MARBA-3410 file (N, C-alpha, C, O; in Angstrom, 1 decimal):
87
16.2,-45.1,-1.5,16.2,-44.1,-0.5,16.0,-44.7,0.9,16.6,-44.3,1.9 ~ 15.1,-45.7,1.0,14.8,-46.3,2.3,16.0,-46.9,2.9,16.3,-46.7,4.1 ~ 16.8,-47.7,2.1,18.0,-48.3,2.7,19.0,-47.3,3.1,19.6,-47.4,4.2 ~ 19.2,-46.2,2.3,20.1,-45.2,2.7,19.7,-44.4,3.9,20.5,-44.1,4.8 ~ 18.4,-44.1,4.0,17.8,-43.4,5.1,18.0,-44.2,6.4,18.3,-43.7,7.5
17.8,-45.6,6.3,17.9,-46.4,7.5,19.4,-46.5,7.9,19.6,-46.4,9.1 ~ 20.3,-46.6,7.0,21.7,-46.6,7.3,22.1,-45.3,8.0,22.8,-45.3,9.0 ~ 21.7,-44.1,7.5,22.0,-42.9,8.1,21.4,-42.7,9.5,22.1,-42.2,10.4 ~ 20.2,-43.2,9.6,19.5,-43.1,11.0,20.3,-44.0,12.0,20.5,-43.6,13.1 ~ 20.8,-45.1,11.5,21.6,-46.0,12.4,22.9,-45.4,12.7,23.4,-45.4,13.9
23.6,-44.8,11.7,24.9,-44.1,12.0,24.7,-43.0,12.9,25.6,-42.7,13.8 ~ 23.6,-42.2,12.8,23.5,-41.1,13.7,23.4,-41.4,15.1,23.7,-40.6,16.0 ~ 23.0,-42.6,15.5,22.9,-43.1,16.9,24.3,-43.4,17.4,24.5,-43.4,18.6 ~ 25.3,-43.5,16.6,26.6,-43.8,17.0,27.5,-42.6,17.2,28.6,-42.7,17.8 ~ 27.0,-41.4,16.8,27.7,-40.2,16.9,27.0,-39.2,17.8,25.9,-39.5,18.3
27.8,-38.1,18.1,27.2,-37.1,19.0,27.3,-35.8,18.2,28.0,-35.6,17.2 ~ 26.5,-34.8,18.8,26.6,-33.4,18.3,26.1,-33.2,16.9,25.2,-33.8,16.4 ~ 26.8,-32.2,16.3,26.3,-31.7,15.0,26.4,-32.8,13.9,25.5,-32.8,13.0 ~ 27.4,-33.6,13.9,27.5,-34.7,12.9,26.3,-35.6,13.0,25.7,-36.0,12.0 ~ 25.9,-36.0,14.2,24.8,-36.9,14.4,23.5,-36.2,13.9,22.6,-36.9,13.3
23.3,-35.0,14.3,22.1,-34.2,13.9,22.0,-34.1,12.3,21.0,-34.2,11.8 ~ 23.2,-33.9,11.7,23.2,-33.8,10.2,22.8,-35.1,9.6,22.1,-35.1,8.6 ~ 23.3,-36.2,10.1,23.0,-37.5,9.6,21.5,-37.8,9.8,20.9,-38.3,8.9 ~ 21.0,-37.5,10.9,19.6,-37.7,11.2,18.7,-36.9,10.3,17.7,-37.4,9.9 ~ 19.0,-35.6,10.1,18.3,-34.8,9.2,18.3,-35.4,7.8,17.2,-35.4,7.1
19.4,-35.8,7.3,19.5,-36.5,6.0,18.7,-37.8,6.0,18.1,-38.1,4.9 ~ 18.8,-38.5,7.1,18.0,-39.8,7.1,16.5,-39.5,7.0,15.8,-40.2,6.2 ~ 16.0,-38.5,7.7,14.6,-38.2,7.6,14.2,-37.8,6.1,13.2,-38.2,5.6 ~ 15.1,-37.0,5.5,14.8,-36.6,4.1,14.8,-37.8,3.2,14.0,-37.8,2.3 ~ 15.7,-38.7,3.3,15.8,-39.9,2.5,14.5,-40.7,2.7,13.9,-41.3,1.8
14.1,-40.9,4.0,13.0,-41.7,4.3,11.7,-41.1,3.7,10.8,-41.7,3.3 ~ 11.6,-39.7,3.8,10.5,-39.0,3.3,10.4,-39.2,1.8,9.3,-39.4,1.2 ~ 11.5,-39.2,1.1,11.5,-39.4,-0.3,11.1,-40.8,-0.7,10.3,-41.0,-1.6 ~ 11.5,-41.8,0.1,11.1,-43.1,-0.1,9.6,-43.3,0.1,8.9,-44.0,-0.7 ~ 9.0,-42.7,1.1,7.6,-42.8,1.3,6.8,-42.1,0.2,5.8,-42.5,-0.2
7.4,-41.0,-0.2,6.7,-40.2,-1.3,6.7,-41.0,-2.6,5.7,-41.0,-3.3 ~ 7.8,-41.7,-2.9,7.9,-42.5,-4.1,7.2,-43.8,-4.1,6.6,-44.3,-5.0 ~ 7.4,-44.5,-2.9,6.8,-45.8,-2.7,6.4,-45.9,-1.2,7.3,-46.1,-0.4 ~ 5.2,-45.8,-1.0,4.7,-45.8,0.4,4.3,-47.2,1.0,3.5,-47.2,1.9 ~ 4.7,-48.3,0.3,4.2,-49.6,0.7,5.1,-50.3,1.6,4.9,-51.5,1.9
6.2,-49.7,2.1,7.1,-50.4,3.0,6.8,-50.1,4.5,6.9,-49.0,5.0 ~ 6.3,-51.1,5.1,5.9,-51.0,6.5,7.1,-50.6,7.4,7.0,-49.7,8.2 ~ 8.3,-51.1,7.1,9.4,-50.8,7.9,9.9,-49.3,7.7,10.3,-48.7,8.7 ~ 9.8,-48.9,6.5,10.1,-47.5,6.2,9.1,-46.5,6.9,9.5,-45.5,7.5 ~ 7.9,-46.8,6.8,6.8,-46.0,7.4,7.1,-46.0,8.9,6.9,-44.9,9.6
7.4,-47.1,9.5,7.6,-47.3,10.9,8.8,-46.4,11.4,8.7,-45.7,12.4 ~ 9.9,-46.6,10.7,11.1,-45.9,11.1,10.9,-44.4,10.9,11.3,-43.6,11.8 ~ 10.3,-43.9,9.9,10.1,-42.5,9.7,9.2,-42.0,10.8,9.4,-40.9,11.4 ~ 8.1,-42.7,11.1,7.2,-42.3,12.2,8.0,-42.2,13.5,7.8,-41.3,14.3 ~ 8.9,-43.2,13.8,9.7,-43.2,15.0,10.5,-41.9,15.1,10.6,-41.3,16.1
11.2,-41.6,14.0,12.0,-40.4,14.0,11.2,-39.1,14.2,11.6,-38.2,14.9 ~ 10.0,-39.1,13.6,9.1,-38.0,13.8,8.7,-37.9,15.3,8.8,-36.8,15.9 ~ 8.4,-39.0,15.9,8.0,-39.0,17.3,9.2,-38.5,18.2,9.0,-37.7,19.1 ~ 10.4,-38.9,17.9,11.6,-38.5,18.6,11.8,-37.0,18.5,12.3,-36.3,19.4 ~ 11.3,-36.4,17.4,11.4,-35.0,17.2,10.2,-34.2,17.6,10.1,-33.0,17.5
9.3,-34.9,18.3,8.1,-34.3,18.8,7.0,-34.0,17.7,6.1,-33.2,17.9 ~ 7.1,-34.7,16.6,6.2,-34.4,15.4,5.1,-35.5,15.4,5.0,-36.3,14.4 ~ 4.3,-35.5,16.5,3.3,-36.5,16.6,2.2,-36.5,15.5,1.8,-37.5,15.0 ~ 1.9,-35.3,15.1,0.9,-35.1,14.0,1.4,-35.7,12.7,0.6,-36.1,11.8 ~ 2.7,-35.6,12.4,3.3,-36.2,11.2,3.4,-37.7,11.3,3.3,-38.4,10.3
3.7,-38.2,12.5,3.9,-39.6,12.7,2.6,-40.4,12.6,2.6,-41.5,12.1 ~ 1.5,-39.8,13.0,0.2,-40.5,13.0,-0.2,-41.1,11.7,-0.5,-42.3,11.6 ~ -0.3,-40.3,10.6,-0.7,-40.9,9.3,0.2,-42.0,8.8,-0.2,-43.0,8.2 ~ 1.5,-41.9,9.1,2.4,-43.0,8.7,2.1,-44.2,9.5,2.1,-45.3,8.9 ~ 1.9,-44.1,10.8,1.6,-45.3,11.6,0.2,-45.9,11.2,0.1,-47.1,11.1
-0.7,-45.1,10.9,-2.0,-45.6,10.4,-1.9,-46.4,9.1,-2.5,-47.4,8.9 ~ -1.1,-45.8,8.2,-0.8,-46.5,7.0,-0.1,-47.9,7.2,-0.4,-48.9,6.6 ~ 0.9,-47.8,8.1,1.6,-49.1,8.4,0.7,-50.1,9.0,0.8,-51.3,8.7 ~ -0.1,-49.7,9.9,-1.1,-50.7,10.5,-2.0,-51.2,9.5,-2.4,-52.4,9.5 ~ -2.5,-50.4,8.6,-3.4,-50.9,7.5,-2.7,-51.9,6.6,-3.3,-52.8,6.1
-1.4,-51.7,6.4,-0.6,-52.6,5.6,-0.2,-53.9,6.3,-0.1,-55.0,5.7 ~ 0.0,-53.8,7.6,0.4,-55.0,8.4,-0.4,-55.0,9.7,0.1,-54.7,10.8 ~ -1.7,-55.3,9.6,-2.6,-55.3,10.8,-2.2,-56.3,11.9,-2.7,-56.2,13.1 ~ -1.4,-57.2,11.6,-0.9,-58.2,12.6,0.3,-57.7,13.4,0.7,-58.4,14.3 ~ 0.8,-56.6,13.1,2.0,-56.1,13.8,1.5,-55.3,15.1,1.1,-54.2,15.0
1.6,-56.0,16.2,1.2,-55.5,17.4,2.0,-54.3,17.8,1.5,-53.3,18.5 ~ 3.3,-54.2,17.5,4.2,-53.1,17.9,3.7,-51.8,17.2,3.7,-50.7,17.8 ~ 3.2,-51.9,16.0,2.7,-50.8,15.3,1.4,-50.3,15.9,1.1,-49.1,16.1 ~ 0.5,-51.3,16.2,-0.7,-50.9,16.9,-0.5,-50.2,18.2,-1.2,-49.3,18.5 ~ 0.4,-50.8,19.0,0.7,-50.2,20.3,1.3,-48.8,20.2,0.9,-47.9,20.9
2.2,-48.6,19.2,2.7,-47.3,19.0,1.7,-46.3,18.6,1.6,-45.1,19.0 ~ 0.8,-46.7,17.7,-0.3,-45.8,17.2,-1.2,-45.5,18.4,-1.7,-44.3,18.6 ~ -1.6,-46.5,19.2,-2.4,-46.3,20.3,-1.8,-45.3,21.4,-2.5,-44.6,22.0 ~ -0.5,-45.4,21.5,0.2,-44.5,22.5,0.0,-43.1,22.1,0.2,-42.2,23.0 ~ -0.2,-42.7,20.9,-0.4,-41.3,20.5,-1.7,-40.8,21.1,-1.8,-39.5,21.1
-2.6,-41.6,21.4,-3.9,-41.1,22.0,-3.8,-41.0,23.5,-4.8,-40.6,24.2 ~ -2.7,-41.4,24.1,-2.6,-41.3,25.6,-2.1,-40.0,26.0,-1.9,-39.8,27.2
END
């Protein structure tokens, strides 16, 4: 699910309009499934959190970022993104 969701998210950035939105919606669903089944992928947690943030879903992004930081405390980009939610 994670690979498929990542691919769909990337494709959606290359398109415009309804097709891009449909791909993005499907990407979020695939990434959510991946996190639900296996939540140990820092990159999947990060990508889904970013998509949530782009959609204005800060409250949904926060626990994903917290989990990603807990799994990879050395990732400064994750720490910075999590910290930005408090600004």
